[in-house]
N, CA, C and O atoms as CSV, one atom per row, in Angstrom:
chain,resi,resn,atom,element,x,y,z
A,1,MET,N,N,145.723,127.131,67.623
A,1,MET,CA,C,145.544,128.315,69.044
A,1,MET,C,C,144.540,129.150,68.712
A,1,MET,O,O,143.754,129.549,69.571
A,2,LYS,N,N,144.441,129.542,67.316
A,2,LYS,CA,C,143.217,130.964,67.723
A,2,LYS,C,C,141.481,129.984,67.541
A,2,LYS,O,O,140.446,130.601,67.286
A,3,ASP,N,N,141.509,128.513,67.725
A,3,ASP,CA,C,140.517,127.661,68.790
A,3,ASP,C,C,140.430,128.136,69.911
A,3,ASP,O,O,139.562,128.928,70.280
A,4,ARG,N,N,141.548,127.587,70.723
A,4,ARG,CA,C,141.737,127.994,71.990
A,4,ARG,C,C,140.976,129.457,72.485
A,4,ARG,O,O,140.035,129.637,73.258
A,5,LEU,N,N,141.921,130.547,71.582
A,5,LEU,CA,C,141.775,131.852,72.223
A,5,LEU,C,C,140.125,132.223,71.843
A,5,LEU,O,O,139.586,133.120,72.491
A,6,ASP,N,N,139.195,131.357,70.557
A,6,ASP,CA,C,138.033,132.138,70.704
A,6,ASP,C,C,137.209,131.180,71.473
A,6,ASP,O,O,135.978,131.210,71.465
A,7,ASP,N,N,138.103,130.110,72.309
A,7,ASP,CA,C,136.945,129.497,73.200
A,7,ASP,C,C,137.080,130.463,74.412
A,7,ASP,O,O,136.267,131.245,74.904
A,8,LEU,N,N,138.309,130.173,74.722
A,8,LEU,CA,C,138.915,131.618,75.810
A,8,LEU,C,C,137.612,132.358,76.165
A,8,LEU,O,O,136.772,132.184,77.047
A,9,GLU,N,N,137.785,133.520,74.857
A,9,GLU,CA,C,136.792,134.527,75.108
A,9,GLU,C,C,135.584,134.486,75.182
A,9,GLU,O,O,135.028,135.335,75.879
A,10,ARG,N,N,134.582,133.209,74.296
A,10,ARG,CA,C,132.941,132.238,74.803
A,10,ARG,C,C,133.033,132.529,75.899
A,10,ARG,O,O,132.189,133.293,76.367
A,11,ARG,N,N,134.179,131.987,76.783
A,11,ARG,CA,C,133.908,131.202,78.463
A,11,ARG,C,C,133.575,132.838,78.822
A,11,ARG,O,O,132.570,133.150,79.461
A,12,ARG,N,N,134.480,133.753,78.363
A,12,ARG,CA,C,134.962,134.718,79.181
A,12,ARG,C,C,133.665,135.430,79.305
A,12,ARG,O,O,133.365,135.797,80.441
A,13,ASN,N,N,132.626,135.756,78.076
A,13,ASN,CA,C,131.677,136.562,77.716
A,13,ASN,C,C,130.522,135.343,78.840
A,13,ASN,O,O,129.792,135.933,79.637
A,14,GLU,N,N,130.470,134.297,78.827
A,14,GLU,CA,C,129.877,133.715,79.740
A,14,GLU,C,C,129.793,134.108,81.107
A,14,GLU,O,O,128.893,134.281,81.929
A,15,ALA,N,N,131.134,134.196,81.071
A,15,ALA,CA,C,131.110,134.391,82.704
A,15,ALA,C,C,130.824,135.642,82.827
A,15,ALA,O,O,130.236,135.818,83.893
A,16,LEU,N,N,131.054,137.225,81.851
A,16,LEU,CA,C,131.050,138.106,82.400
A,16,LEU,C,C,129.323,138.614,82.104
A,16,LEU,O,O,128.897,139.739,82.367
A,17,HIS,N,N,128.559,137.561,81.544
A,17,HIS,CA,C,127.351,137.663,81.387
A,17,HIS,C,C,126.658,136.356,81.493
A,17,HIS,O,O,126.333,135.765,80.463
A,18,PRO,N,N,126.381,135.807,82.800
A,18,PRO,CA,C,126.086,134.473,83.646
A,18,PRO,C,C,124.580,134.368,83.201
A,18,PRO,O,O,124.238,133.277,82.745
A,19,ALA,N,N,123.824,135.172,83.262
A,19,ALA,CA,C,121.847,135.538,83.338
A,19,ALA,C,C,121.385,135.719,82.350
A,19,ALA,O,O,121.779,136.365,81.379
A,20,PRO,N,N,120.295,135.018,82.571
A,20,PRO,CA,C,119.542,135.658,80.987
A,20,PRO,C,C,118.935,136.985,81.435
A,20,PRO,O,O,118.828,137.286,82.624
A,21,GLU,N,N,118.540,137.768,80.418
A,21,GLU,CA,C,118.561,139.093,80.242
A,21,GLU,C,C,117.041,139.115,81.108
A,21,GLU,O,O,116.834,140.189,81.673
A,22,ARG,N,N,115.918,138.019,81.283
A,22,ARG,CA,C,114.979,138.663,81.994
A,22,ARG,C,C,115.604,138.900,84.026
A,22,ARG,O,O,115.361,139.752,84.880
A,23,THR,N,N,116.291,137.865,84.005
A,23,THR,CA,C,117.127,138.324,85.301
A,23,THR,C,C,117.559,139.223,85.378
A,23,THR,O,O,117.307,139.723,86.474
A,24,VAL,N,N,118.461,140.129,84.460
A,24,VAL,CA,C,119.051,141.249,84.987
A,24,VAL,C,C,118.395,142.456,84.446
A,24,VAL,O,O,118.866,143.592,84.511
A,25,GLN,N,N,116.953,142.030,83.756
A,25,GLN,CA,C,116.158,143.245,83.509
A,25,GLN,C,C,115.198,143.856,85.314
A,25,GLN,O,O,114.915,144.971,85.752
A,26,ARG,N,N,114.997,142.466,85.841
A,26,ARG,CA,C,114.408,141.847,87.344
A,26,ARG,C,C,114.957,143.301,88.341
A,26,ARG,O,O,114.234,144.197,88.776
A,27,GLN,N,N,116.402,143.157,88.495
A,27,GLN,CA,C,117.145,143.807,89.083
A,27,GLN,C,C,117.464,145.214,88.810
A,27,GLN,O,O,117.865,146.086,89.582
A,28,ARG,N,N,117.122,145.269,87.158
A,28,ARG,CA,C,117.350,146.620,87.264
A,28,ARG,C,C,116.167,147.357,87.482
A,28,ARG,O,O,116.328,148.511,87.877
A,29,GLU,N,N,114.885,146.906,87.295
A,29,GLU,CA,C,113.833,147.003,87.491
A,29,GLU,C,C,113.272,147.341,89.379
A,29,GLU,O,O,112.356,148.036,89.817
A,30,LYS,N,N,114.215,146.567,90.015
A,30,LYS,CA,C,114.194,147.016,91.265
A,30,LYS,C,C,115.056,148.276,91.911
A,30,LYS,O,O,115.129,148.690,93.067
A,31,GLY,N,N,115.681,148.711,90.674
A,31,GLY,CA,C,116.400,149.911,90.973
A,31,GLY,C,C,118.188,149.459,91.564
A,31,GLY,O,O,119.048,150.301,91.825
A,32,LYS,N,N,118.380,147.862,91.660
A,32,LYS,CA,C,119.699,147.312,91.646
A,32,LYS,C,C,120.608,147.006,90.621
A,32,LYS,O,O,120.350,146.618,89.481
A,33,MET,N,N,122.033,147.285,91.298
A,33,MET,CA,C,123.090,147.418,90.405
A,33,MET,C,C,123.217,145.685,90.940
A,33,MET,O,O,122.882,144.923,91.848
A,34,LEU,N,N,124.222,145.766,89.170
A,34,LEU,CA,C,124.522,144.011,89.276
A,34,LEU,C,C,125.533,144.045,89.839
A,34,LEU,O,O,125.817,145.148,90.308
A,35,ALA,N,N,126.599,142.832,90.078
A,35,ALA,CA,C,127.558,142.475,91.032
A,35,ALA,C,C,128.632,143.442,90.846
A,35,ALA,O,O,129.182,144.225,91.620
A,36,ARG,N,N,128.842,143.061,89.086
A,36,ARG,CA,C,130.211,143.643,88.649
A,36,ARG,C,C,130.054,145.484,88.513
A,36,ARG,O,O,131.077,146.169,88.486
A,37,GLU,N,N,128.813,146.053,88.445
A,37,GLU,CA,C,128.779,147.219,88.661
A,37,GLU,C,C,128.751,147.912,90.411
A,37,GLU,O,O,129.107,149.027,90.793
A,38,ARG,N,N,128.191,146.763,91.189
A,38,ARG,CA,C,128.718,147.464,92.465
A,38,ARG,C,C,130.053,147.462,93.251
A,38,ARG,O,O,130.451,148.197,94.154
A,39,ILE,N,N,130.840,145.989,92.375
A,39,ILE,CA,C,132.528,146.439,92.793
A,39,ILE,C,C,132.882,147.607,92.490
A,39,ILE,O,O,133.144,148.542,93.247
A,40,GLU,N,N,132.899,147.541,90.771
A,40,GLU,CA,C,133.871,148.940,89.572
A,40,GLU,C,C,132.745,150.685,90.579
A,40,GLU,O,O,133.201,151.813,90.392
A,41,TYR,N,N,131.653,150.540,91.334
A,41,TYR,CA,C,131.551,151.563,91.922
A,41,TYR,C,C,132.226,151.819,93.126
A,41,TYR,O,O,132.448,152.986,93.446
A,42,LEU,N,N,132.570,150.916,93.810
A,42,LEU,CA,C,133.089,151.030,95.033
A,42,LEU,C,C,134.826,151.178,94.706
A,42,LEU,O,O,135.181,152.139,95.389
A,43,LEU,N,N,135.917,150.681,94.026
A,43,LEU,CA,C,137.194,150.727,93.843
A,43,LEU,C,C,136.758,152.055,93.084
A,43,LEU,O,O,135.842,152.693,92.566
A,44,ASP,N,N,138.147,151.986,93.421
A,44,ASP,CA,C,139.304,153.049,92.194
A,44,ASP,C,C,139.343,152.518,90.914
A,44,ASP,O,O,139.891,151.459,90.605
A,45,PRO,N,N,138.581,153.494,89.964
A,45,PRO,CA,C,138.109,153.615,88.390
A,45,PRO,C,C,139.600,151.982,88.213
A,45,PRO,O,O,140.477,151.816,89.061
A,46,GLY,N,N,139.457,151.201,87.107
A,46,GLY,CA,C,140.225,150.453,86.358
A,46,GLY,C,C,141.233,150.003,87.216
A,46,GLY,O,O,142.441,149.816,87.064
A,47,SER,N,N,140.452,149.869,88.161
A,47,SER,CA,C,141.610,148.896,89.547
A,47,SER,C,C,141.200,147.883,90.102
A,47,SER,O,O,141.654,147.613,91.214
A,48,PHE,N,N,140.094,146.917,89.410
A,48,PHE,CA,C,139.499,145.473,90.017
A,48,PHE,C,C,140.422,144.777,89.280
A,48,PHE,O,O,140.702,145.318,88.210
A,49,GLN,N,N,141.214,143.314,89.619
A,49,GLN,CA,C,141.519,142.491,88.869
A,49,GLN,C,C,140.800,141.124,89.364
A,49,GLN,O,O,141.215,140.747,90.459
A,50,GLU,N,N,139.851,140.345,88.801
A,50,GLU,CA,C,138.843,139.718,88.822
A,50,GLU,C,C,139.847,137.938,89.237
A,50,GLU,O,O,140.850,137.492,88.681
A,51,LEU,N,N,139.114,137.411,90.266
A,51,LEU,CA,C,139.419,135.729,90.252
A,51,LEU,C,C,138.224,135.120,90.152
A,51,LEU,O,O,137.032,135.424,90.106
A,52,ASP,N,N,139.063,133.956,90.127
A,52,ASP,CA,C,138.291,133.006,89.622
A,52,ASP,C,C,137.254,133.270,88.927
A,52,ASP,O,O,136.288,133.268,89.690
A,53,MET,N,N,136.841,133.573,87.516
A,53,MET,CA,C,135.980,133.931,86.965
A,53,MET,C,C,134.992,132.752,86.354
A,53,MET,O,O,133.914,132.771,85.760
A,54,PHE,N,N,135.857,131.765,86.778
A,54,PHE,CA,C,135.483,130.281,85.496
A,54,PHE,C,C,135.397,129.392,86.469
A,54,PHE,O,O,135.369,128.233,86.058
A,55,ALA,N,N,135.311,129.608,88.319
A,55,ALA,CA,C,135.392,128.428,89.029
A,55,ALA,C,C,133.270,128.181,88.443
A,55,ALA,O,O,132.366,128.903,88.023
A,56,ARG,N,N,133.426,127.067,88.721
A,56,ARG,CA,C,131.576,126.619,88.526
A,56,ARG,C,C,131.527,125.574,89.918
A,56,ARG,O,O,132.491,125.117,90.532
A,57,HIS,N,N,130.184,125.385,90.161
A,57,HIS,CA,C,129.758,124.754,91.381
A,57,HIS,C,C,130.265,122.782,90.789
A,57,HIS,O,O,130.500,122.324,89.671
A,58,ARG,N,N,130.244,122.188,92.060
A,58,ARG,CA,C,130.949,120.710,91.824
A,58,ARG,C,C,129.767,120.066,92.459
A,58,ARG,O,O,129.989,118.929,92.875
A,59,ALA,N,N,128.404,120.585,92.655
A,59,ALA,CA,C,127.456,119.970,93.340
A,59,ALA,C,C,126.610,119.007,92.231
A,59,ALA,O,O,125.501,119.228,91.745
A,60,PHE,N,N,127.464,117.934,92.015
A,60,PHE,CA,C,126.559,117.165,91.330
A,60,PHE,C,C,125.309,116.354,91.490
A,60,PHE,O,O,124.230,116.221,90.913
A,61,GLU,N,N,125.883,115.915,92.442
A,61,GLU,CA,C,124.683,115.104,92.895
A,61,GLU,C,C,123.228,115.441,93.987
A,61,GLU,O,O,122.447,114.773,94.665
A,62,SER,N,N,123.470,116.958,93.636
A,62,SER,CA,C,122.184,118.376,94.060
A,62,SER,C,C,121.142,118.189,93.385
A,62,SER,O,O,120.018,118.174,93.888
A,63,GLY,N,N,121.423,117.997,91.962
A,63,GLY,CA,C,120.591,117.363,90.706
A,63,GLY,C,C,120.203,119.229,90.078
A,63,GLY,O,O,119.155,119.535,89.510
A,64,ILE,N,N,121.408,120.255,90.404
A,64,ILE,CA,C,121.239,121.338,89.542
A,64,ILE,C,C,122.044,121.128,88.333
A,64,ILE,O,O,123.275,121.107,88.375
A,65,GLU,N,N,121.228,120.941,87.041
A,65,GLU,CA,C,122.632,120.486,86.156
A,65,GLU,C,C,123.310,121.856,85.680
A,65,GLU,O,O,124.462,121.866,85.249
A,66,GLU,N,N,122.580,122.934,85.777
A,66,GLU,CA,C,123.098,124.345,84.897
A,66,GLU,C,C,123.925,124.916,86.190
A,66,GLU,O,O,123.670,125.139,87.374
A,67,ARG,N,N,125.399,125.067,85.053
A,67,ARG,CA,C,126.311,125.337,85.920
A,67,ARG,C,C,127.089,126.248,85.167
A,67,ARG,O,O,128.102,125.867,84.580
A,68,PRO,N,N,126.511,127.987,85.120
A,68,PRO,CA,C,127.063,129.160,84.951
A,68,PRO,C,C,128.309,129.627,85.691
A,68,PRO,O,O,128.450,129.317,86.874
A,69,TYR,N,N,129.482,130.569,84.868
A,69,TYR,CA,C,130.532,130.475,85.487
A,69,TYR,C,C,130.417,131.514,86.641
A,69,TYR,O,O,129.379,132.166,86.748
A,70,THR,N,N,131.250,131.655,87.339
A,70,THR,CA,C,131.312,132.864,89.153
A,70,THR,C,C,130.643,131.952,90.131
A,70,THR,O,O,130.783,132.045,91.350
A,71,ASP,N,N,129.824,130.967,89.447
A,71,ASP,CA,C,129.061,130.274,90.513
A,71,ASP,C,C,128.559,131.233,91.269
A,71,ASP,O,O,129.054,131.074,92.385
A,72,GLY,N,N,127.745,132.274,91.275
A,72,GLY,CA,C,127.124,133.316,92.132
A,72,GLY,C,C,127.970,134.125,92.933
A,72,GLY,O,O,127.374,134.512,93.939
A,73,VAL,N,N,129.264,134.563,92.846
A,73,VAL,CA,C,130.185,135.117,93.290
A,73,VAL,C,C,130.839,135.806,92.444
A,73,VAL,O,O,131.006,135.389,91.298
A,74,ILE,N,N,131.266,136.838,92.813
A,74,ILE,CA,C,132.612,137.872,92.010
A,74,ILE,C,C,133.349,138.106,92.934
A,74,ILE,O,O,132.944,138.677,93.946
A,75,THR,N,N,134.897,137.611,92.733
A,75,THR,CA,C,135.759,137.747,93.859
A,75,THR,C,C,137.052,138.504,93.012
A,75,THR,O,O,137.334,138.312,91.830
A,76,GLY,N,N,137.752,139.421,93.972
A,76,GLY,CA,C,138.956,139.731,93.144
A,76,GLY,C,C,139.634,140.842,94.549
A,76,GLY,O,O,139.517,140.969,95.768
A,77,THR,N,N,140.265,141.374,93.548
A,77,THR,CA,C,141.282,142.714,94.278
A,77,THR,C,C,141.534,144.070,93.349
A,77,THR,O,O,141.599,144.230,92.130
A,78,GLY,N,N,141.640,144.917,94.411
A,78,GLY,CA,C,141.211,146.145,93.628
A,78,GLY,C,C,141.894,147.252,94.527
A,78,GLY,O,O,142.782,146.813,95.258
A,79,THR,N,N,141.597,148.846,94.620
A,79,THR,CA,C,142.295,149.348,95.362
A,79,THR,C,C,140.984,150.578,95.797
A,79,THR,O,O,140.386,151.020,94.817
A,80,ILE,N,N,140.523,151.141,97.236
A,80,ILE,CA,C,139.843,152.135,97.064
A,80,ILE,C,C,140.764,152.913,97.566
A,80,ILE,O,O,141.707,152.341,98.112
A,81,GLU,N,N,140.762,154.193,97.535
A,81,GLU,CA,C,141.867,155.930,97.244
A,81,GLU,C,C,143.167,155.146,97.680
A,81,GLU,O,O,143.744,155.195,98.766
A,82,GLY,N,N,143.582,154.178,96.200
A,82,GLY,CA,C,144.551,153.800,96.871
A,82,GLY,C,C,145.221,152.609,97.152
A,82,GLY,O,O,146.189,152.028,96.663
A,83,ARG,N,N,144.336,152.371,98.203
A,83,ARG,CA,C,144.637,151.118,99.255
A,83,ARG,C,C,143.975,149.843,99.073
A,83,ARG,O,O,142.763,149.668,99.202
A,84,HIS,N,N,145.017,148.769,98.702
A,84,HIS,CA,C,144.418,147.759,98.191
A,84,HIS,C,C,143.677,146.753,99.351
A,84,HIS,O,O,143.902,146.227,100.442
A,85,VAL,N,N,142.725,146.866,98.402
A,85,VAL,CA,C,141.912,145.221,99.069
A,85,VAL,C,C,141.151,144.257,98.305
A,85,VAL,O,O,141.317,144.336,97.088
A,86,CYS,N,N,140.295,143.298,98.755
A,86,CYS,CA,C,140.188,142.057,98.622
A,86,CYS,C,C,138.387,142.511,98.529
A,86,CYS,O,O,137.873,143.386,99.228
A,87,VAL,N,N,137.959,142.017,97.922
A,87,VAL,CA,C,136.288,142.680,97.850
A,87,VAL,C,C,135.463,140.966,97.090
A,87,VAL,O,O,135.948,140.070,96.400
A,88,PHE,N,N,134.410,141.134,97.526
A,88,PHE,CA,C,133.035,139.960,96.924
A,88,PHE,C,C,131.967,140.416,97.127
A,88,PHE,O,O,131.522,140.998,98.117
A,89,ALA,N,N,131.159,139.951,95.407
A,89,ALA,CA,C,130.045,140.620,95.630
A,89,ALA,C,C,129.280,139.446,95.449
A,89,ALA,O,O,129.875,138.505,94.922
A,90,GLN,N,N,127.807,139.247,95.843
A,90,GLN,CA,C,127.180,138.299,95.578
A,90,GLN,C,C,126.455,138.749,94.523
A,90,GLN,O,O,125.800,139.792,94.549
A,91,ASP,N,N,126.564,137.805,93.336
A,91,ASP,CA,C,125.514,137.560,91.921
A,91,ASP,C,C,124.089,137.425,91.878
A,91,ASP,O,O,123.646,136.345,91.488
A,92,PHE,N,N,123.266,138.364,92.221
A,92,PHE,CA,C,121.876,137.690,92.929
A,92,PHE,C,C,121.116,137.166,91.437
A,92,PHE,O,O,120.076,136.515,91.529
A,93,THR,N,N,121.615,137.443,90.258
A,93,THR,CA,C,120.981,136.821,88.781
A,93,THR,C,C,121.829,135.777,88.886
A,93,THR,O,O,122.180,135.693,87.709
A,94,VAL,N,N,122.403,134.930,89.447
A,94,VAL,CA,C,123.133,134.045,89.593
A,94,VAL,C,C,122.754,133.219,90.645
A,94,VAL,O,O,123.473,133.389,91.630
A,95,PHE,N,N,121.689,132.203,90.820
A,95,PHE,CA,C,121.030,130.897,91.842
A,95,PHE,C,C,121.289,131.901,92.860
A,95,PHE,O,O,122.157,131.711,93.712
A,96,GLY,N,N,120.285,133.413,92.806
A,96,GLY,CA,C,119.830,134.211,93.836
A,96,GLY,C,C,121.001,134.396,94.524
A,96,GLY,O,O,120.746,134.396,95.728
A,97,GLY,N,N,122.555,134.607,94.238
A,97,GLY,CA,C,123.557,135.173,94.815
A,97,GLY,C,C,124.220,134.015,95.750
A,97,GLY,O,O,125.291,134.330,96.270
A,98,ALA,N,N,123.823,132.993,95.967
A,98,ALA,CA,C,123.822,131.616,97.122
A,98,ALA,C,C,125.305,131.238,96.674
A,98,ALA,O,O,125.781,131.213,95.539
A,99,LEU,N,N,125.932,130.933,97.989
A,99,LEU,CA,C,127.263,130.538,97.654
A,99,LEU,C,C,127.499,129.000,97.441
A,99,LEU,O,O,126.992,128.241,98.267
A,100,GLY,N,N,128.203,128.498,96.435
A,100,GLY,CA,C,128.214,127.335,96.271
A,100,GLY,C,C,129.396,126.366,96.443
A,100,GLY,O,O,130.191,126.690,97.326
A,101,VAL,N,N,129.647,125.283,95.790
A,101,VAL,CA,C,130.822,124.095,96.653
A,101,VAL,C,C,131.065,124.417,95.065
A,101,VAL,O,O,130.404,124.213,94.047
A,102,SER,N,N,132.479,125.089,95.381
A,102,SER,CA,C,133.423,124.811,94.137
A,102,SER,C,C,134.654,124.176,94.324
A,102,SER,O,O,135.389,123.959,93.361
């Protein structure tokens, strides 16, 4: 069981930090927030519940071998001033924020 929990934590960490540091730094140099930061800024504190954190593209015939988690889009639910909402943000550090085939 410990091996499985360790694997889950490793995958979760990869999903939360899918991009190389240089890509993240480029976004920051442009004065832009990352996708999860934008979501957290919009929603009530602590209300975000992410969906499909481990989604990956299935476009194998495209020749793209890299398969980061979240596939460039962060999705979930949360609240804004107590009202339930669904949100998504394109993560420009993963495939330029392009939507993939999942």
